[in-house]
C-alpha positions in Angstrom: 52.3 -10.0 -4.2 51.6 -6.9 -1.8 52.1 -7.6 1.7 49.9 -5.4 4.7 51.6 -4.0 7.8 50.8 -7.2 10.2 50.4 -5.9 13.8 50.6 -9.2 15.9 52.2 -10.3 18.7 55.0 -12.4 18.1 54.7 -16.1 18.1 57.6 -18.4 18.7 58.5 -21.6 17.2 57.5 -24.1 19.6 53.8 -22.3 20.3 53.0 -22.8 16.6 53.8 -26.3 17.3 51.7 -26.6 20.2 48.7 -24.8 18.3 49.3 -27.6 15.8 49.7 -29.8 18.5 46.1 -29.3 19.6 44.9 -30.7 16.6 46.1 -34.7 17.4 45.7 -33.7 21.3 42.2 -33.0 20.9 41.7 -36.0 18.5 43.6 -38.4 20.8 41.3 -36.8 23.4 38.0 -37.8 21.5 39.3 -41.0 20.5 39.8 -42.2 24.2 36.4 -40.9 25.6 34.7 -42.7 22.3 36.2 -46.0 23.4 34.8 -45.2 27.5 31.6 -45.0 26.0 31.2 -47.7 23.6 33.4 -50.4 24.5 33.5 -49.8 27.9 36.8 -49.8 29.2 37.4 -53.1 26.6 41.5 -52.2 25.4 41.0 -54.7 23.1 38.4 -53.3 20.8 40.8 -50.2 19.8 43.4 -53.1 19.3 41.2 -54.8 16.8 39.4 -51.6 15.4 43.5 -50.1 14.3 43.8 -53.6 13.1 41.1 -54.0 10.8 42.3 -50.0 9.5 45.8 -51.4 8.9 45.2 -54.8 7.1 41.7 -53.2 4.9 42.9 -51.8 1.1 42.0 -48.7 1.7 41.1 -47.6 -1.3 38.5 -44.9 -2.3 35.7 -44.5 -0.3 37.0 -47.2 2.6 35.6 -45.0 5.9 38.2 -46.1 8.6 35.3 -44.8 10.8 32.9 -47.5 9.8 35.9 -50.1 9.2 37.6 -49.7 12.6 35.1 -48.2 14.6 34.9 -44.2 15.6 37.5 -44.8 18.4 39.8 -46.8 16.4 39.7 -44.1 13.9 40.4 -41.4 16.2 43.4 -42.9 17.4 44.6 -44.0 14.2 44.3 -40.6 13.0 46.2 -38.6 16.3 48.9 -41.2 15.7 49.6 -40.0 12.8 49.4 -36.1 13.5 52.1 -37.1 16.0 53.8 -38.7 13.7 54.5 -36.0 11.3 54.4 -33.2 14.2 57.6 -35.3 15.1 58.9 -34.6 12.4 57.9 -31.0 12.4 59.7 -30.2 15.7 62.5 -32.3 14.9 64.1 -30.9 11.6 62.8 -27.5 13.1 61.5 -26.5 10.3 59.1 -22.7 9.6 55.9 -23.2 10.0 54.5 -21.8 6.9 51.4 -21.6 4.9 52.1 -25.0 3.2 53.4 -27.1 5.8 50.1 -26.2 7.6 48.0 -27.2 4.9 49.8 -30.3 4.8 49.4 -31.1 8.2 45.7 -30.7 8.3 45.6 -32.4 4.9 47.3 -35.6 6.3 45.4 -35.0 9.3 42.4 -35.3 7.3 43.2 -38.1 5.3 43.6 -40.6 8.4 40.1 -40.5 8.8 39.9 -43.1 5.1 42.9 -44.0 3.2 45.9 -42.9 5.6 47.1 -45.1 8.4 50.2 -45.6 10.5 51.3 -48.9 8.8 51.1 -47.4 4.7 52.7 -43.5 5.1 56.1 -45.1 6.5 57.2 -46.7 3.5 56.5 -43.7 1.3 58.4 -41.3 4.0 61.3 -43.9 3.7 61.5 -43.9 0.1 61.6 -40.3 0.6 64.6 -40.1 2.8 66.5 -42.7 0.3 65.5 -39.9 -2.4 67.5 -36.9 0.1 70.1 -39.3 0.4 70.5 -40.2 -2.9 70.3 -36.3 -4.5 72.7 -35.5 -1.4 69.7 -33.0 -0.4 68.1 -32.6 3.3 65.7 -34.3 4.4 63.6 -31.6 5.8 63.7 -29.8 1.8 61.5 -32.7 0.9 59.2 -33.6 3.8 56.2 -31.5 2.6 56.6 -33.4 -0.4 56.5 -36.5 1.2 53.7 -35.6 3.5 51.8 -34.9 0.3 53.0 -38.3 -1.2 51.0 -39.9 1.3 47.6 -39.7 -1.0 49.4 -43.0 -2.7 49.0 -44.8 0.3 46.5 -47.1 -0.8 48.9 -48.4 -3.1 50.5 -50.3 -0.2 47.7 -51.8 1.5 45.9 -53.0 -1.8 48.6 -54.3 -2.5 49.7 -56.1 1.2 45.9 -57.1 1.9 43.9 -57.5 -1.3 44.8 -61.2 -1.0 46.4 -61.1 -4.8 49.6 -62.9 -2.6 50.5 -64.6 0.4 51.2 -62.3 3.2 54.9 -63.2 3.6 54.9 -62.1 -0.3 52.5 -59.2 -0.7 53.4 -57.4 2.1 57.4 -57.0 1.5 55.9 -56.0 -2.2 54.2 -53.1 -1.1 56.3 -52.1 1.0 58.8 -52.0 -1.5 56.5 -49.8 -3.9 55.7 -47.5 -0.9 59.7 -47.0 -0.9 59.6 -46.7 -4.7 56.3 -43.7 -4.3 58.4 -41.9 -2.1 61.3 -41.5 -4.5 59.7 -40.7 -7.2 57.3 -38.2 -5.9 59.0 -35.5 -5.0 60.6 -34.9 -9.0 57.1 -35.8 -10.6 55.6 -33.1 -8.4 57.6 -30.2 -9.0 57.2 -31.2 -13.1 53.4 -31.4 -12.9 53.1 -28.0 -11.5 54.2 -26.7 -14.8 50.9 -28.2 -16.1 47.9 -26.1 -14.3 50.6 -23.0 -13.5 49.5 -23.0 -9.8 46.0 -23.0 -10.2 45.4 -26.2 -8.7 46.3 -25.8 -5.3 46.1 -29.9 -4.8 49.4 -30.3 -7.1 50.6 -33.4 -5.3 46.8 -34.8 -5.8 47.4 -34.4 -9.6 51.0 -35.9 -9.4 49.6 -38.4 -7.3 46.5 -39.3 -10.3 49.5 -39.4 -12.8 51.3 -42.1 -10.8 48.2 -43.7 -9.3 47.0 -44.4 -13.3 50.1 -45.8 -14.1 50.4 -48.2 -11.0 46.7 -48.7 -11.9 47.5 -49.9 -15.2 50.2 -52.4 -14.2 48.4 -53.9 -11.5 45.3 -54.6 -14.4 47.6 -55.4 -16.8 48.9 -58.8 -14.6 45.1 -59.4 -13.8 44.8 -57.7 -10.6 41.4 -56.3 -9.7 41.5 -52.8 -8.7 38.3 -50.7 -7.7 37.1 -48.1 -5.8 34.9 -49.0 -2.8 32.2 -48.1 -0.9 32.5 -48.1 2.4 31.1 -45.2 4.6 30.7 -44.1 8.2 26.0 -43.5 8.0 25.4 -42.6 11.6 25.4 -39.1 12.8 27.7 -38.9 15.7 27.6 -35.8 18.2 31.3 -35.9 19.5 32.9 -35.8 15.8 30.5 -32.6 15.2 31.6 -31.0 18.6 35.4 -31.8 18.1 35.3 -30.2 14.6 33.4 -27.0 16.3 36.2 -26.8 18.9 39.0 -26.9 16.6 37.7 -24.4 14.3 36.5 -22.3 17.0 39.8 -22.5 18.9 41.7 -21.8 15.7 39.3 -18.4 15.7 40.3 -17.7 18.9 44.0 -18.3 18.6 43.8 -15.6 15.4 42.1 -13.1 17.7 44.8 -13.6 20.4 47.5 -13.3 18.4 46.0 -10.6 16.3 43.2 -8.6 17.8 42.8 -6.8 15.2 42.6 -9.8 12.7 38.0 -9.2 13.0 38.8 -5.7 11.3 41.8 -6.7 9.0 40.1 -9.9 7.9 38.9 -8.1 4.1 42.9 -8.2 3.9 43.2 -11.7 3.1 40.3 -11.6 0.3 42.3 -9.7 -2.6 44.5 -12.3 -3.0 44.1 -14.5 -6.1 45.0 -17.7 -4.4 47.5 -18.8 -7.0 50.7 -21.2 -6.1 52.5 -19.4 -4.3 50.0 -17.8 -2.0 51.4 -18.1 1.4 49.0 -16.1 4.4 51.2 -16.4 7.2 53.8 -14.7 5.1 51.0 -11.7 3.7 49.3 -11.0 6.1 50.7 -13.0 9.6 49.6 -15.9 11.4 47.1 -14.2 13.5 44.9 -13.4 10.1 45.7 -16.9 8.8 44.2 -19.1 12.0 41.2 -16.8 12.0 40.7 -17.8 8.2 41.5 -21.2 8.6 38.5 -20.9 11.8 35.8 -19.0 9.8 36.3 -21.7 6.7 35.7 -24.7 9.0 32.9 -23.3 10.2 31.6 -22.7 6.9 32.4 -26.1 5.9 30.9 -27.4 8.7 27.4 -26.0 8.6 27.4 -26.5 4.6 27.4 -30.2 6.1 24.7 -29.9 8.0 22.9 -28.1 6.2 22.1 -30.4 3.4 21.8 -33.3 6.3 25.1 -34.7 5.6 27.0 -37.3 7.7 30.4 -36.1 9.6 32.2 -39.3 8.3 35.8 -40.1 7.0 35.8 -38.7 3.4 33.9 -35.5 4.7 36.4 -34.6 7.6 39.3 -35.1 5.0 37.6 -33.0 2.9 36.7 -30.1 5.6 40.2 -30.5 7.0 42.3 -30.1 3.8 39.9 -27.2 2.8 40.6 -25.5 6.5 44.8 -26.0 5.7 44.9 -24.6 2.5 43.0 -21.5 4.1 46.9 -21.1 5.0 48.1 -21.4 1.5 45.7 -19.6 -1.1 42.2 -20.0 0.1 39.8 -17.8 1.6 35.5 -17.0 1.6 35.9 -15.0 -2.4 37.6 -17.4 -4.6 36.7 -20.6 -3.1 32.8 -19.6 -3.2 32.5 -19.1 -7.2 33.8 -22.9 -7.5 31.7 -24.8 -4.9 28.9 -22.6 -6.5 29.6 -24.2 -10.1 29.8 -27.6 -8.7 26.4 -26.8 -6.4 24.4 -25.6 -10.0 25.5 -28.5 -11.8 24.7 -31.0 -9.0 21.0 -29.7 -8.7 20.6 -30.0 -12.5 22.0 -33.6 -12.5 19.8 -34.4 -9.7 22.1 -35.7 -7.3 21.6 -36.3 -3.4 23.1 -33.1 -2.2 23.5 -35.1 1.2 25.3 -38.1 -0.1 29.3 -38.0 1.1 30.4 -37.7 -3.3 28.7 -34.6 -3.4 29.3 -33.0 -0.3 33.0 -34.2 -0.9 33.0 -32.8 -4.5 32.0 -29.4 -2.9 34.5 -28.9 -0.7 37.5 -30.2 -2.4 36.9 -28.6 -5.8 38.0 -25.3 -4.1 41.3 -26.7 -5.0 40.2 -24.2 -7.9 40.1 -21.3 -6.1 43.1 -19.8 -7.7 41.0 -19.8 -10.9 37.8 -17.4 -9.4 40.6 -15.5 -7.9 42.2 -14.8 -10.9 39.6 -14.6 -13.4 36.8 -13.4 -11.7 33.1 -14.9 -10.3 31.9 -16.6 -13.1 34.6 -18.4 -14.6 35.0 -19.6 -11.0 31.4 -21.0 -11.4 32.4 -22.7 -14.8 35.3 -23.9 -13.5 33.3 -25.9 -10.4 31.3 -27.2 -13.1 34.0 -28.5 -15.6 35.7 -30.1 -11.9 31.8 -31.8 -11.1 31.8 -33.7 -14.1 35.4 -35.4 -13.8 35.7 -35.8 -9.9 32.5 -37.6 -10.1 34.0 -40.2 -13.1 38.0 -40.0 -13.3 38.3 -42.4 -9.9 37.5 -45.3 -12.4 41.3 -44.7 -14.2 43.4 -44.6 -11.1 40.7 -47.6 -9.1 40.9 -45.2 -5.9 44.6 -45.7 -5.1 45.1 -41.8 -5.2 43.4 -40.1 -2.3 43.3 -37.0 -3.8 40.7 -37.8 -6.6 39.5 -34.3 -6.5 43.2 -32.6 -6.6 43.7 -35.0 -10.0 40.8 -33.5 -11.4 41.1 -30.5 -10.5 44.4 -30.3 -12.1 43.1 -31.3 -15.3 40.3 -28.8 -15.3 42.9 -25.8 -14.9 45.4 -27.7 -17.4 42.2 -27.6 -19.8 40.4 -24.2 -18.8 43.5 -21.8 -18.2 45.2 -21.4 -21.5 41.6 -21.5 -23.3 41.4 -18.3 -21.0 44.4 -16.3 -21.6 44.0 -16.8 -25.4 40.7 -15.5 -25.7 42.4 -12.3 -23.3 45.4 -12.1 -25.4 42.6 -11.9 -28.4 41.0 -9.0 -26.5 44.6 -7.2 -26.4 
């Protein structure tokens, strides 16, 4: 893989941490502002909202903006951001593209699905796994961060009423520890299935594990169904928050690399297949600039179709932006998103609906297919992704937050061997 000549300012590890700190810090500040506006200095409102968020089953789609209120959802997201930054700082991890993607994804999904209660058991499970295998915990933090895709399992068992709380909460915590223990070896193995053409690899892994866990729960007559609790109000604080964050990324990119606008085309030549770490290949300046551009385009798309900025939409945008550091750019994302959009139009879907918006945005997990096999193949991948992503959540009951990563893994595992078979035939 070709590495371009990187001409940018050297930024230390602490400065990179500070750049990431801007995201949970700005989210926290918006949470405080919203609390002052909506709750009139009533601190109990935040605590009640956080309690509602923590005690909800959190299956897809449980929007914390609707469950606990905007201020509490923002505070929850900020707390999870600070929590993960603590580990990045404590273990002095190199902030590469995949780590940036993981951090952004975790923050995004803390608006629906992940809370400060249901992610901790998975981290504990990962810690126990590292001790069992006699490896450094810092070597698997990345997989654990992504592995919190299955955090709804903990909440579902703990708070769905299937058992008394004094029994269900310990059982939920134990299951969460088990998930954290097995997610690392499973994710390594599952990568072979789609050969790196599905960027959200842990989403595929979590889909498999989530399906197994859902089947076990259903076999003992525990009802596991997706939810549809969505925030439906237009909120300009959320809009301005996202605008600020993405413009911040663009400005930081330019400050680090003054030539990043002229050099931006250099990132477009990469196919995006795992592993494509833009921080290593083109530097942090162009990487942050690319992330900001993807964020603004995603936000413009949501507004153009009349969508609502709610929890799932924020998660989809943040995931796309995060992976702008690890494989995604406008050239390889567009064909796949177009494929989903074409099928959405053919089947007369409401483009302003949250389900269609997030399917379009999350479908870019298949960007490597468009990057590797061309524009029209990317469109086909997007069409297939639409058919799977809008139907597959029934088998894991909404326990896997990365539903589109699961669908993307199946599409890649199905489509890529067929494409390569035809290519061999041409030879």
